[in-house]
py3Dmol code that shows the C-alpha trace and the ligand (Angstrom):
import py3Dmol

protein = """\
ATOM      1  CA  MET A   1      -4.759 -12.431   9.590  1.00  0.00           C
ATOM      2  CA  ARG A   2      -7.737 -10.086   9.276  1.00  0.00           C
ATOM      3  CA  ILE A   3      -7.878  -7.332   6.704  1.00  0.00           C
ATOM      4  CA  GLY A   4     -10.695  -4.797   6.770  1.00  0.00           C
ATOM      5  CA  VAL A   5     -12.026  -3.214   3.606  1.00  0.00           C
ATOM      6  CA  LEU A   6     -13.589   0.198   4.040  1.00  0.00           C
ATOM      7  CA  ALA A   7     -17.133  -0.358   2.774  1.00  0.00           C
ATOM      8  CA  VAL A   8     -18.835   3.032   2.873  1.00  0.00           C
ATOM      9  CA  GLN A   9     -18.751   3.571  -0.898  1.00  0.00           C
ATOM     10  CA  GLY A  10     -17.015   2.241  -4.000  1.00  0.00           C
ATOM     11  CA  ALA A  11     -15.421  -1.017  -5.134  1.00  0.00           C
ATOM     12  CA  PHE A  12     -15.133  -2.768  -1.765  1.00  0.00           C
ATOM     13  CA  ALA A  13     -16.763  -6.090  -2.707  1.00  0.00           C
ATOM     14  CA  GLU A  14     -14.112  -6.747  -5.373  1.00  0.00           C
ATOM     15  CA  HIS A  15     -11.299  -6.185  -2.840  1.00  0.00           C
ATOM     16  CA  ILE A  16     -12.947  -8.584  -0.397  1.00  0.00           C
ATOM     17  CA  ALA A  17     -13.198 -11.193  -3.186  1.00  0.00           C
ATOM     18  CA  ALA A  18      -9.524 -10.747  -4.167  1.00  0.00           C
ATOM     19  CA  LEU A  19      -8.346 -11.116  -0.554  1.00  0.00           C
ATOM     20  CA  GLU A  20     -10.523 -14.191  -0.054  1.00  0.00           C
ATOM     21  CA  LYS A  21      -8.912 -15.771  -3.123  1.00  0.00           C
ATOM     22  CA  LEU A  22      -5.629 -15.355  -1.235  1.00  0.00           C
ATOM     23  CA  GLU A  23      -7.282 -17.100   1.713  1.00  0.00           C
ATOM     24  CA  VAL A  24      -7.188 -14.006   3.871  1.00  0.00           C
ATOM     25  CA  GLU A  25     -10.106 -13.180   6.164  1.00  0.00           C
ATOM     26  CA  ALA A  26     -11.530  -9.945   4.720  1.00  0.00           C
ATOM     27  CA  LEU A  27     -14.185  -7.940   6.536  1.00  0.00           C
ATOM     28  CA  PRO A  28     -16.228  -4.929   5.462  1.00  0.00           C
ATOM     29  CA  VAL A  29     -15.669  -1.883   7.697  1.00  0.00           C
ATOM     30  CA  ARG A  30     -18.445   0.662   8.156  1.00  0.00           C
ATOM     31  CA  LEU A  31     -18.250   1.426  11.884  1.00  0.00           C
ATOM     32  CA  PRO A  32     -15.332   2.604  14.032  1.00  0.00           C
ATOM     33  CA  ALA A  33     -15.615  -0.538  16.204  1.00  0.00           C
ATOM     34  CA  GLU A  34     -14.978  -2.674  13.125  1.00  0.00           C
ATOM     35  CA  LEU A  35     -11.477  -1.207  12.886  1.00  0.00           C
ATOM     36  CA  LEU A  36     -10.453  -2.980  16.069  1.00  0.00           C
ATOM     37  CA  GLY A  37      -8.324  -6.076  15.764  1.00  0.00           C
ATOM     38  CA  LEU A  38      -7.443  -5.573  12.111  1.00  0.00           C
ATOM     39  CA  ASP A  39      -3.985  -6.343  10.757  1.00  0.00           C
ATOM     40  CA  GLY A  40      -4.539  -4.309   7.611  1.00  0.00           C
ATOM     41  CA  LEU A  41      -7.047  -2.031   5.928  1.00  0.00           C
ATOM     42  CA  VAL A  42      -7.966  -1.417   2.284  1.00  0.00           C
ATOM     43  CA  ILE A  43      -9.433   1.914   1.176  1.00  0.00           C
ATOM     44  CA  PRO A  44     -11.033   1.166  -2.196  1.00  0.00           C
ATOM     45  CA  GLY A  45     -11.696   3.218  -5.299  1.00  0.00           C
ATOM     46  CA  GLY A  46     -14.945   5.098  -5.668  1.00  0.00           C
ATOM     47  CA  GLU A  47     -15.540   8.800  -5.308  1.00  0.00           C
ATOM     48  CA  SER A  48     -12.987  10.408  -3.029  1.00  0.00           C
ATOM     49  CA  THR A  49     -15.239  13.390  -2.245  1.00  0.00           C
ATOM     50  CA  SER A  50     -18.003  11.035  -0.991  1.00  0.00           C
ATOM     51  CA  ILE A  51     -15.624   8.699   0.821  1.00  0.00           C
ATOM     52  CA  SER A  52     -13.901  11.589   2.599  1.00  0.00           C
ATOM     53  CA  ARG A  53     -17.272  12.991   3.694  1.00  0.00           C
ATOM     54  CA  LEU A  54     -18.501   9.584   4.876  1.00  0.00           C
ATOM     55  CA  LEU A  55     -15.257   8.997   6.786  1.00  0.00           C
ATOM     56  CA  SER A  56     -16.007  12.006   8.946  1.00  0.00           C
ATOM     57  CA  ASP A  57     -19.789  11.377   9.113  1.00  0.00           C
ATOM     58  CA  TYR A  58     -19.197   7.795  10.314  1.00  0.00           C
ATOM     59  CA  ASP A  59     -16.440   8.896  12.694  1.00  0.00           C
ATOM     60  CA  LEU A  60     -13.930   6.653  10.968  1.00  0.00           C
ATOM     61  CA  ALA A  61     -11.228   9.161   9.996  1.00  0.00           C
ATOM     62  CA  GLY A  62      -9.816   9.607  13.522  1.00  0.00           C
ATOM     63  CA  GLY A  63      -9.763   5.860  14.170  1.00  0.00           C
ATOM     64  CA  ILE A  64      -7.925   5.147  10.926  1.00  0.00           C
ATOM     65  CA  LYS A  65      -5.352   7.868  11.646  1.00  0.00           C
ATOM     66  CA  ASN A  66      -4.766   6.531  15.167  1.00  0.00           C
ATOM     67  CA  LEU A  67      -4.245   2.996  13.915  1.00  0.00           C
ATOM     68  CA  ALA A  68      -1.951   4.184  11.122  1.00  0.00           C
ATOM     69  CA  GLU A  69       0.208   5.846  13.784  1.00  0.00           C
ATOM     70  CA  ARG A  70       0.372   2.457  15.465  1.00  0.00           C
ATOM     71  CA  ASP A  71       1.575   0.925  12.197  1.00  0.00           C
ATOM     72  CA  LEU A  72      -1.610  -0.488  10.723  1.00  0.00           C
ATOM     73  CA  ALA A  73      -0.840  -1.469   7.117  1.00  0.00           C
ATOM     74  CA  ILE A  74      -3.129   0.368   4.683  1.00  0.00           C
ATOM     75  CA  MET A  75      -3.588  -0.013   0.933  1.00  0.00           C
ATOM     76  CA  GLY A  76      -5.430   2.701  -0.982  1.00  0.00           C
ATOM     77  CA  THR A  77      -6.477   2.226  -4.596  1.00  0.00           C
ATOM     78  CA  CYS A  78      -7.608   5.041  -6.891  1.00  0.00           C
ATOM     79  CA  ALA A  79      -9.906   7.195  -4.684  1.00  0.00           C
ATOM     80  CA  GLY A  80      -8.323   5.313  -1.758  1.00  0.00           C
ATOM     81  CA  MET A  81      -4.912   6.569  -2.856  1.00  0.00           C
ATOM     82  CA  ILE A  82      -6.253  10.141  -2.841  1.00  0.00           C
ATOM     83  CA  LEU A  83      -7.431   9.616   0.732  1.00  0.00           C
ATOM     84  CA  LEU A  84      -4.044   8.331   1.882  1.00  0.00           C
ATOM     85  CA  ALA A  85      -2.286  11.440   0.595  1.00  0.00           C
ATOM     86  CA  ARG A  86      -0.849  14.338   2.548  1.00  0.00           C
ATOM     87  CA  GLU A  87      -2.215  16.755  -0.002  1.00  0.00           C
ATOM     88  CA  SER A  88      -4.764  16.786  -2.793  1.00  0.00           C
ATOM     89  CA  ALA A  89      -4.811  19.561  -5.360  1.00  0.00           C
ATOM     90  CA  ASP A  90      -8.617  19.595  -5.068  1.00  0.00           C
ATOM     91  CA  PRO A  91      -9.968  21.310  -1.915  1.00  0.00           C
ATOM     92  CA  LYS A  92     -13.219  19.281  -2.161  1.00  0.00           C
ATOM     93  CA  VAL A  93     -11.397  16.249  -0.739  1.00  0.00           C
ATOM     94  CA  LYS A  94      -9.958  16.143   2.748  1.00  0.00           C
ATOM     95  CA  PRO A  95      -7.302  13.425   2.625  1.00  0.00           C
ATOM     96  CA  LEU A  96      -6.263  11.544   5.747  1.00  0.00           C
ATOM     97  CA  GLY A  97      -2.729  12.881   5.371  1.00  0.00           C
ATOM     98  CA  LEU A  98      -0.956   9.590   6.078  1.00  0.00           C
ATOM     99  CA  MET A  99       1.354   9.220   3.110  1.00  0.00           C
ATOM    100  CA  ASP A 100       3.919  11.793   2.055  1.00  0.00           C
ATOM    101  CA  ILE A 101       2.528  12.267  -1.454  1.00  0.00           C
ATOM    102  CA  ARG A 102       0.688  15.000  -3.314  1.00  0.00           C
ATOM    103  CA  VAL A 103      -2.011  13.677  -5.641  1.00  0.00           C
ATOM    104  CA  LYS A 104      -4.026  15.086  -8.500  1.00  0.00           C
ATOM    105  CA  ARG A 105      -7.566  13.795  -9.034  1.00  0.00           C
ATOM    106  CA  ASN A 106      -8.888  12.866 -12.499  1.00  0.00           C
ATOM    107  CA  ALA A 107      -5.413  13.483 -13.833  1.00  0.00           C
ATOM    108  CA  PHE A 108      -5.921  11.969 -17.275  1.00  0.00           C
ATOM    109  CA  GLY A 109      -8.669  14.384 -18.315  1.00  0.00           C
ATOM    110  CA  ARG A 110     -11.933  13.835 -20.150  1.00  0.00           C
ATOM    111  CA  GLN A 111     -10.492  12.466 -23.390  1.00  0.00           C
ATOM    112  CA  ILE A 112      -9.049   9.403 -21.721  1.00  0.00           C
ATOM    113  CA  GLU A 113     -11.107   8.940 -18.599  1.00  0.00           C
ATOM    114  CA  SER A 114     -10.571   5.189 -18.560  1.00  0.00           C
ATOM    115  CA  PHE A 115      -7.901   3.014 -20.081  1.00  0.00           C
ATOM    116  CA  GLU A 116      -5.906  -0.127 -19.532  1.00  0.00           C
ATOM    117  CA  ALA A 117      -2.129  -0.352 -19.642  1.00  0.00           C
ATOM    118  CA  GLU A 118       0.410  -3.096 -19.138  1.00  0.00           C
ATOM    119  CA  LEU A 119       2.452  -1.837 -16.218  1.00  0.00           C
ATOM    120  CA  ALA A 120       6.051  -2.557 -15.328  1.00  0.00           C
ATOM    121  CA  ILE A 121       6.103  -3.098 -11.559  1.00  0.00           C
ATOM    122  CA  PRO A 122       9.487  -4.671 -10.721  1.00  0.00           C
ATOM    123  CA  ALA A 123       8.397  -5.401  -7.129  1.00  0.00           C
ATOM    124  CA  LEU A 124       5.798  -7.838  -8.521  1.00  0.00           C
ATOM    125  CA  GLY A 125       8.177  -9.636 -10.860  1.00  0.00           C
ATOM    126  CA  GLU A 126       8.904  -9.406 -14.564  1.00  0.00           C
ATOM    127  CA  LYS A 127       5.452 -10.089 -15.937  1.00  0.00           C
ATOM    128  CA  PRO A 128       3.592  -6.811 -16.663  1.00  0.00           C
ATOM    129  CA  PHE A 129       0.646  -6.034 -14.401  1.00  0.00           C
ATOM    130  CA  PRO A 130      -2.725  -5.221 -15.995  1.00  0.00           C
ATOM    131  CA  GLY A 131      -3.450  -1.639 -14.950  1.00  0.00           C
ATOM    132  CA  VAL A 132      -7.116  -0.632 -15.058  1.00  0.00           C
ATOM    133  CA  PHE A 133      -7.421   3.160 -14.784  1.00  0.00           C
ATOM    134  CA  ILE A 134     -10.857   4.721 -14.210  1.00  0.00           C
ATOM    135  CA  ARG A 135     -10.906   8.522 -13.840  1.00  0.00           C
ATOM    136  CA  ALA A 136      -7.627   7.908 -12.133  1.00  0.00           C
ATOM    137  CA  PRO A 137      -5.473  10.185 -10.022  1.00  0.00           C
ATOM    138  CA  ILE A 138      -1.696  10.408 -10.210  1.00  0.00           C
ATOM    139  CA  ILE A 139       0.985  11.056  -7.644  1.00  0.00           C
ATOM    140  CA  GLU A 140       2.406  14.434  -8.624  1.00  0.00           C
ATOM    141  CA  GLN A 141       5.039  14.574  -5.960  1.00  0.00           C
ATOM    142  CA  ALA A 142       6.469  12.029  -3.523  1.00  0.00           C
ATOM    143  CA  SER A 143       8.856  12.731  -0.664  1.00  0.00           C
ATOM    144  CA  ASP A 144      12.147  10.945  -0.064  1.00  0.00           C
ATOM    145  CA  GLY A 145      10.695   8.286   2.205  1.00  0.00           C
ATOM    146  CA  VAL A 146       8.304   7.124  -0.501  1.00  0.00           C
ATOM    147  CA  GLU A 147       9.329   4.305  -2.810  1.00  0.00           C
ATOM    148  CA  THR A 148       8.022   4.558  -6.363  1.00  0.00           C
ATOM    149  CA  LEU A 149       6.701   1.154  -7.483  1.00  0.00           C
ATOM    150  CA  CYS A 150       5.410   2.154 -10.905  1.00  0.00           C
ATOM    151  CA  GLN A 151       5.434   5.169 -13.149  1.00  0.00           C
ATOM    152  CA  LEU A 152       4.024   5.846 -16.597  1.00  0.00           C
ATOM    153  CA  ASP A 153       6.614   8.540 -17.252  1.00  0.00           C
ATOM    154  CA  SER A 154       8.957  10.652 -15.172  1.00  0.00           C
ATOM    155  CA  SER A 155       6.214  12.898 -13.794  1.00  0.00           C
ATOM    156  CA  THR A 156       3.443  10.310 -13.494  1.00  0.00           C
ATOM    157  CA  ILE A 157       3.796   7.980 -10.543  1.00  0.00           C
ATOM    158  CA  VAL A 158       0.918   5.495 -10.352  1.00  0.00           C
ATOM    159  CA  ALA A 159       1.975   3.204  -7.499  1.00  0.00           C
ATOM    160  CA  ALA A 160       4.079   3.822  -4.425  1.00  0.00           C
ATOM    161  CA  ARG A 161       4.867   2.550  -0.986  1.00  0.00           C
ATOM    162  CA  GLN A 162       5.852   4.242   2.256  1.00  0.00           C
ATOM    163  CA  GLU A 163       6.666   1.627   4.863  1.00  0.00           C
ATOM    164  CA  ARG A 164       3.310  -0.021   5.641  1.00  0.00           C
ATOM    165  CA  LEU A 165       1.297   2.234   3.349  1.00  0.00           C
ATOM    166  CA  LEU A 166       0.671   1.170  -0.252  1.00  0.00           C
ATOM    167  CA  ALA A 167      -1.006   3.242  -2.949  1.00  0.00           C
ATOM    168  CA  ALA A 168      -2.111   2.578  -6.520  1.00  0.00           C
ATOM    169  CA  ALA A 169      -3.857   4.893  -8.975  1.00  0.00           C
ATOM    170  CA  PHE A 170      -5.319   1.853 -10.764  1.00  0.00           C
ATOM    171  CA  HIS A 171      -7.695  -0.945  -9.750  1.00  0.00           C
ATOM    172  CA  PRO A 172      -5.940  -4.266  -9.034  1.00  0.00           C
ATOM    173  CA  GLU A 173      -9.237  -5.620  -7.643  1.00  0.00           C
ATOM    174  CA  LEU A 174     -10.781  -5.460 -11.134  1.00  0.00           C
ATOM    175  CA  THR A 175      -8.299  -7.927 -12.621  1.00  0.00           C
ATOM    176  CA  ASP A 176      -7.652 -11.618 -12.051  1.00  0.00           C
ATOM    177  CA  ASP A 177      -4.021 -10.870 -11.238  1.00  0.00           C
ATOM    178  CA  LEU A 178      -3.655 -11.175  -7.473  1.00  0.00           C
ATOM    179  CA  ARG A 179      -0.017 -10.071  -7.249  1.00  0.00           C
ATOM    180  CA  PHE A 180      -0.717  -6.536  -6.029  1.00  0.00           C
ATOM    181  CA  HIS A 181      -2.981  -7.830  -3.239  1.00  0.00           C
ATOM    182  CA  LYS A 182      -0.393 -10.491  -2.410  1.00  0.00           C
ATOM    183  CA  TYR A 183       2.241  -7.746  -2.146  1.00  0.00           C
ATOM    184  CA  PHE A 184      -0.014  -5.944   0.356  1.00  0.00           C
ATOM    185  CA  VAL A 185      -0.654  -9.142   2.328  1.00  0.00           C
ATOM    186  CA  ASP A 186       3.136  -9.604   2.556  1.00  0.00           C
ATOM    187  CA  ILE A 187       3.458  -6.047   3.932  1.00  0.00           C
ATOM    188  CA  VAL A 188       0.747  -6.824   6.494  1.00  0.00           C
ATOM    189  CA  ASN A 189       2.651  -9.986   7.426  1.00  0.00           C
ATOM    190  CA  GLY A 190       5.833  -7.980   7.837  1.00  0.00           C
ATOM    191  CA  SER A 191       7.543 -10.217   5.319  1.00  0.00           C
ATOM    192  CA  LYS A 192       7.996  -7.466   2.705  1.00  0.00           C
ATOM    193  CA  SER A 193      10.408  -4.906   4.070  1.00  0.00           C
TER     194      SER A 193
END
"""
ligand_1 = """\
10
LIG
N -12.166 10.106 -9.895
C -12.392 9.535 -8.605
C -12.058 10.527 -7.507
O -11.411 11.480 -7.739
C -11.565 8.283 -8.400
C -12.017 7.234 -9.367
C -11.896 5.835 -8.867
O -11.664 5.581 -7.686
N -12.084 4.931 -9.770
O -12.476 10.341 -6.399
"""
view = py3Dmol.view(width=600, height=400)
view.addModel(protein, "pdb")
view.setStyle({"model": 0}, {"cartoon": {"style": "trace"}})
view.addModel(ligand_1, "xyz")
view.setStyle({"model": 1}, {"stick": {}})
view.zoomTo()
view.show()
């Protein structure tokens, strides 16, 4: 299995390290040709405005959309989640429009830009998951086909799945807990339906 990690900006090295701990071959992706032959793709956190600009500058956006149509599994974390969305409240970001969610950038405001929270994510088992939130977005609205995996309260969804697309507002790659990455690897494998 080969999983690419979009490596134009942001926390890509940490995702590669987490996947390697799971003994998955993880490759940085900077060029359209590097998308070929992948079983899955990670879009990391960083700055969604920069990543969205670089995706078009490097000619990667079209390739990712084409592969998503052919069922490539994609995980987006934090800024990566914003890029997966159908709609972002902020016109500065052009999301890829793959997942039927509307997101809000920097949703926790200046007072609490970064925080950690023990998250209940039933799909990962009973043990709480350490959620690291850094200027995090939220999912404001999710369509029927989207499964909520974690919410902080009724209007604050912070992780969701739509078939082979997985999104988290937090940073699983910045913790030692590999369960979120394992969940994605199982989706890539087709063993998590
Ligand atoms: N605030 C960033 C954005 O809107 C996301 C932050 C992150 O990925 N840690 O792009």
